[in-house]
C-alpha positions in Angstrom: 126.5 78.2 109.8 126.4 79.8 106.5 124.8 83.5 106.5 124.2 84.9 103.5 122.9 88.3 102.7 120.9 90.3 99.8 119.2 92.8 99.2 121.9 96.0 99.6 122.4 98.8 96.5 122.3 102.7 95.9 118.9 104.3 96.9 118.5 107.8 97.0 117.3 109.6 99.9 113.4 108.7 100.7 113.8 105.6 99.1 113.0 101.6 100.5 115.6 98.9 100.6 115.1 95.5 101.9 117.8 93.3 103.3 117.8 89.8 103.8 120.2 87.0 105.6 119.2 83.5 105.2 121.5 81.2 107.4 121.6 77.7 106.8 124.4 74.7 107.7 124.6 73.2 111.1 122.5 74.6 113.5 120.7 73.9 116.7 118.8 76.4 117.7 119.1 80.1 116.9 118.4 82.6 119.5 119.2 86.1 118.6 119.7 87.7 115.1 120.6 91.5 114.1 121.6 93.9 111.7 125.0 95.8 112.6 126.1 98.6 110.3 130.0 100.0 109.9 130.3 103.1 108.1 134.0 104.2 106.5 136.3 105.5 109.3 133.3 104.6 112.5 133.0 101.9 114.9 130.5 98.8 114.2 127.2 99.7 115.6 124.2 98.0 116.3 121.2 98.5 114.1 117.9 96.1 115.0 117.8 92.8 116.9 115.2 90.1 117.1 114.9 87.6 119.7 113.4 84.5 118.8 110.5 85.2 120.5 110.4 88.1 118.4 111.0 90.9 120.6 112.3 93.6 119.0 115.6 96.0 119.3 116.4 99.5 117.4 118.9 102.2 117.1 117.5 105.4 118.2 118.6 106.6 114.4 116.4 103.9 113.3 113.8 103.6 115.1 110.3 104.6 113.2 111.9 104.1 109.8 113.5 100.0 110.1 111.7 97.4 111.0 113.0 93.9 111.6 111.4 90.7 111.5 112.2 87.3 110.7 111.2 83.8 109.3 112.1 80.9 112.3 110.9 78.7 109.4 113.9 79.8 107.1 116.6 80.9 109.3 116.1 84.1 107.8 115.9 87.9 109.8 114.8 90.8 107.3 115.7 94.8 107.4 112.9 96.7 105.8 114.8 100.3 105.3 112.3 103.1 104.6 112.9 107.0 104.3 116.4 106.1 104.2 118.8 109.0 104.8 122.4 110.0 103.6 123.6 109.0 106.9 122.6 105.3 106.9 125.1 104.8 104.0 127.2 101.9 105.3 127.7 98.3 105.2 125.4 96.2 106.7 126.1 93.2 108.7 123.8 90.6 109.8 124.6 88.6 113.1 122.8 85.1 114.2 123.8 83.7 117.7 123.2 80.1 118.0 122.3 78.8 121.5 125.6 76.0 121.3 127.2 77.5 118.4 128.0 80.8 119.0 128.2 83.7 117.0 128.1 84.1 113.5 128.7 87.3 111.3 127.4 87.9 107.5 129.7 88.9 104.9 127.8 92.5 104.6 126.5 94.2 102.2 126.6 97.6 101.0 124.4 100.2 101.1 124.7 103.5 99.7 122.0 106.3 100.0 123.0 109.3 97.9 121.6 112.8 98.3 
């Protein structure tokens, strides 16, 4: 499974970004998809996840500002990030779980929010 992320960049506080992650290659059945982030000097943390049926889970710090969604036909997961804050600055990683092949990570995309 190959994961290609896009959509990171530099934005001012209060702005928005949309991250995308497309899975390709040998895929049996993707169950959960999600986004994690890692800021400098900090551990990687879950930002949001979504199951194949559409159930979502968010970190408390992003609830009400971020929205995760997925297109099962395209094996793609999205993260709409609104009202961005400098504290959201991090490398964002896509995570995909195939029920047969296991868990895969994207290469990461950088998000920088300036104050």
